[in-house]
Steps between C-alpha positions, in 0.01 A plus 500: 500500500629847411406768748526872438776664703378733774683787330789723602294708738310205655551428866718213621223364719277453195785323323544267795129430500522412128776251585281347774217462248742300282565268796816640658538426869717731708719478806724745681848471641576708810822604672571442869307818600191384307533746207406361161813462285348314206167400347495187284227367282473164319257318279523162331297447181513316166847348551676813631558687823494881504685666787518870587711648776466859627789647694389862445293705258797520264647158567280217370591175332263255324581159348309226313649155538386146408290338773743208519788727608654344814605834661267789430717751685806415289356351179723338238243578227336840462229546234453872561638766734435866572654749745423861568242713673190342659271657241706386202556143620137449599382636164743261329354209701144606417572498127709181501341236279332209674664168400157335463405755232834462323444123486147549364636710215771243410381244243514149640622205301264207479677201662227236443 
């Protein structure tokens, strides 16, 4: 499914909601004083895992890896990757092609 990006002036909270609608689940990492130091989101779908990590508004990393990758934090195979601002990386994720739709557009060979 292709979704429209929220736009350059859209709010980050709306972008995060759009990721939740796609099935991303989020968790936070805190330092010893309890302050949030990172927000991480993940979703598994159609043979891939999408991961997004927020360290600050201008320090975000997203990766798509195969779902059989043994170590999702340090993958050997990366299908797609983006880094940059929160707005840019989320918009990239929202417009990333869904593997199920890509497969549907690929002609299949009859094996019978």
